N, C-alpha and C positions, 0 to 999 in steps of 0.2 A: 661313474659316478655320477647318481642322480643326486641335483644340488634342488634346493629352495627354490622355486621359482618365484616369492616374492623377494628373492635378493637379488633375482640377474636383471642384467640392464637390457632396456628394449630387444639389440640384435640378436640377445646370448639367447634371449628367450626365443626368440624366434628360428635358431635353429636349433633349438631343445624339441621344438614341437614338429620343424619339420625333420630330426631325427627319430621322435619315438614312433611317426605315423610309419617312417621306414622300418623300424621295427616290427612293425603293428601288423604290415603287409607283409614282410617277410613268415611271419611266423606263420599268416593265414595262409603264403604262399606253401611252406610247409607243409601242416595240416593238413590241405586240398590239392598237395604232390605234384605243386608245380618244378618238375625236372627232374621226379622222383623217378616216372618210366620211359625215358628216354628211350628202351628198348623196342618196344612198345609201337606198330607200327598201326595207322586206322583205316580198319578194312573199306572195303565198297561195296552196295546195297543197292541193286537196281530195276528195285519192285520184286524178286524172288518172294517167296514165304521162307520165312525166319525163327523157326523154332527155337524153342528158350531149351531149359535144360529136361523140362519134361516133356519136349516133342511139341509145344503147343505155339503156333505164332504168335511171336510177342503183341501184346496189347497193348501199346503205350504211345498214344499218338498227340501230336502238337507240344510237345516237351522240347526238353533238356537231358546232357550229361552232363555229370560233377564229378570230381576226379579227387577223392576222399586215400590220403593216403596213396596204397598200393593199392586200393580197389573202385571200379568207376562205376556210379550209379546214374539208371537211365528212365526220367519218370517221362510221363502220360498218362491221356486220356485212355481210361480204363472202361473201351465204350461195349455198350452190350451185342447181343450174337443177330440181333433182328427179328428174334419171335416173339409174338404177344405177352407184352408186359415188361419185356426187356428194357432198360435202359442204362444210364451210367451207373455206372458203382463207385467213382471217386477216380482214385490219381492212382497208375498204377509203378512201383516201385522194382527196379530188374538189378542186381548185380553182376556185376564178372571182372575178371582179374588180367584180362586182355582185348577186351573189346568184341570182343567175337562168341562167348560163350558166355551166355546170357540166365541166372539162375532167378523165377521170380519171389519179390520176398514179399509181396502179399501188397493191401493196397494202403498210403502213406500217407492216406487218405480218404475217411469214406464218406459216402451219401449219410446223413441220419436216419435214425428207424423212427426217429422224434418229430411230430408230424410240426411242433412247434422250434424247429430248427429252418434258420435258413436253408441249413442244405438239403435239407430233406431230400430222401428218396424222391428222381423225377426231375431234380432241382440239375440244372448245369452247370458243369465244370471246366474248360475247355483253356485252352496253353500253358497251363501250367510248367513253372518254370522255380527250381530249387536251385540259391543261392547259400553260399556262409557265410556270417557276422559275426567278423573279428573283438568288436566291441563286446559282442553277446557271449559270443561262445556255441550262439543257435541257428539254426539253419532255419530259414525265411525263407517259403512258398506262398506266391502273388499267380494269383487266376481269374482271370473274365469268368464272373459267377452273371448267371441267370436264374429268377428264382421261379419254381418249379408253376407250371399253368400262363404264365406273361410271358412265353415266346422267348426273345431277344428286347423287351421294353425292358428291363428293368439296365439293362449294359451297365453292370456293377465290377469292383475288385476284390477279389475277393483276399485274407492272408491268415496264411496258418504257422505253426512254428513249432519244430522238434528239437531235444536234445543230440539226436543221435540223426543218422541218412537215412535212413531206412524209416524210421517212424516210431506207432504212431503220430502224426501231427494233430496239434491240436488250435483246432479253427479259431481265431480272434474275431473275425469281423470281415462285414464286405459292404462295402458304400462307394456314391459314385465319389470323384475324386476330386479333393481341394477347391471343397466348396468355400464360398466367398469370395474369392481368391481368382483376380484379371492374370491372364497369362502374360510373361515379362515380355514378350512382342507385340503388343496386341495394343495399337495407341487410344486413349484412356477415350477421347471423341465416339471412337467405334465403339465401345460401352453405351451412349450416349443416345445412338443413333436411335429412331425411328422406323427398325427393319417392319415393311410389309410382308402379313401372315397370307397374303394371297398369289403371292409372286408362283409364276408356275415353274416347277419344277425343272431342271436341263436348262433354263434358257439363258442366253449373257446377262440379263438383268439377277435372276438367281444367283448363278457361277460369282457376276462382282461383289453380292450382300456375302455370299459363300464366304471370298478371302476376306471383307472385312471382319468377317466374323460372330455373325449372323446368330449362328446357332452356340457360339461359344456367351455372346450375349446373354441367350434366351434360358440356358441352363449353371450362369454365374452363380444365381443363389443356391440350386438344390446340390452344385456338383458334377465334371463333366461325366459325360458319358464314359464308359472305357468299354473296349469290347477284345477285338486281337489284339497280344504282347507278350512283353518279355519283359528278362529284365538281364539289366547293363553292369557290373562292376569293371570300371574300370580301371583297369593291371598297373597301369601309370599312375594312378590319382587312391585307388580304393573307392570312391566317388561313385556309391550305384544311384542306375535311373530305372525305372517305372516307363519303358513306352510302351503306346497303347493305344490302340485307331477310337477315335471319340470324334463330337461333332455328326452323327448317323453313317458313321465308315467316312466320315467324307476329307477329313484334315489328321493326320498324328500326330499325337502330341509327348513329348518329353518332358518327363517330372525327376525331381530330383528326391531322394528317397533321405530317413536323416539318419545318423549312424546306427538308431538299431537294423534298418535295411525294413522295419517293419509298419513305417509312417512317411510318409509327405512333410516335406519341411516348407511349401507354398509355393515352392520358385517352377515355375516348367513354361517350356515355349510349344508355340505350335509349328508346325511345318506340312510345308503341299494344302494350304487347304484347296479343299476341295478338289485334291487329285484322289482318291477314293483306294486310300488304300490298307491295305490291311497283311497280317503275317509277316509284321518288324520282325530281320534275323541281325545283329547289329556284332561289329567287330572291331576291335584296331588293330595295324599295319601299318611297316612302316610311317611311322607317328601319324599316320592318318587314324579317322573312324570311318569306315563304309557298313552301310545297315542294305539288306537284298528284300523286299517286301512284293504283294501279291497288289493285281487288281480284286475288285470286288464282282465275281460273277457264281455264289455261292458255291456246290459242291462242284464244278466245271474245272477246269483250271485254267490260265491264262500266261501272260509272261512276266515273270517277272521283272521287277525295278531295280537300279543298282543307286544307290545316293554315298555324298561323298562330304564329310568334314575336318575344317582340322581342328576346331574342338564338341565336343557332346551336346554344349550348347549355346551354337553356333550358328551359322548360312550354313544350310548344308543345300548342295548340288546335285540332281539326277541327269546322270552316267543313261549310256543305251544294255539294253541287254545283257545280262551276263551271263546269261547259256549259249553255248556253242553246241553244233548239232545236231541228230536226230533228233525233233520234235521240242526245240531248242525254246520256239515261237510258244508252247507249255507249259514252257517249264517242266521237260522230259516227262506230264501227265501231271505233276503234283504237283504242292503246293508246300513253299520254305517253314520250318518254324524254329534253326537255331543254327548258328553257324559254333562246333565246337575244333575248340584248340586246342592243340598237344604240341611244346617245344611249338619248334616250326612246320607243323601239319597243320591242316586248316582240314578242314570237312561241312559240306553245304549237309544240313539233316532235313528232308524233306515230306508229306508223305501224299503219299496217291489214296485219294478217298473214293469209298467205294459209301456207296449213301444206303445201300440195300442194307449192308452186314459193318457195319463201321466197324466194329473187332479185325475186320478181313482186309481192310486196308494198310496196303502198302508201304514200306521206307525205301526211301531213296536215303544213300549214304556219295555224295558225288566229291571230288579231292577241288578243294579250291584251288586255281593258280594264278600267277599273277604273270602280266606280259614286263615285255621292254620299258613301258614306263611305269612300273611296279603298279598295275589296274588290274584287278582280281576280276576271275572268271570262271567261269565254271563250263569242263568241256565234258561230252559224254564219251564217255570208256569206249575205245579204240575197239577190243576184245570183245565189246556186248553190245556191239551192231548187226 
């Protein structure tokens, strides 16, 4: 029986809140298929053409997979074909019962024909991630958003929502992140420093200023830059986080989202200042949180990085490259986007970018394994050498 909380003692209220949150998490897990399809095995893809049920290569890049009931949904950038006038048309959605046969469901979020819209045709919408919010019953999409004609100068985060996983998603807003709010782990005196605007980039003094928070202080009033990104819902707590490359792509930020998953709470931290990380992909295993990122080399692949923490908003430690096998030094020619988990299966999703025809960029789905210390690694399949 649910009792009036006003009549309950404080200890009972605490137990009641924890129990209620567990019920919400259980309901969300049931809706999103946790444990529902234990017989489904995640396939391995190594850069081959991946046709949908209409025979067209799957055009969903930089995205993620969401399981709803017994259906998998794959979201990603729907890229142009390289012809004159071609542009990114929006965020694609595909569905599958088995992770192998994918049907194109259309554009979950489409670039607008309205020239007054922030997501007008010709803008950039990258790294889309869709999660289900149990508090609202809605599906929430976050993406890296750049305005038409401004290159990568806007560095904003966009958000859209839908009542159904396939959409269409309703675009809500775009902005920089946590305007007027300082990171939790940045000393207040660093906000007041007089940073020189004549420091030469990549010098020791410049790196020291970056570590202190020179760019975070610069962007405090208008909000922090947000480029390559992911969204992570902690399976242990239900708390959602927005993780993104900030401070001129030099520093990662981890920012809490509120109970709607549509707004930030104002709580965020900086990690690996000056580390030049992008393409974050985070997951939980063995009571720890793991993140795989890439360096910043444009469309060219580079060596993956592995990070670990005991809590999402805690101290992160960098570990060696998790990739093993041929081309491990370039993440097998790809760049990570997401780690999809299904039961005790983990798969590292990555894109092999083709900048001359981005729609033909190829997909890597590689199993994540764990060594004798329970540290994740990504081996190249021996039968694909």
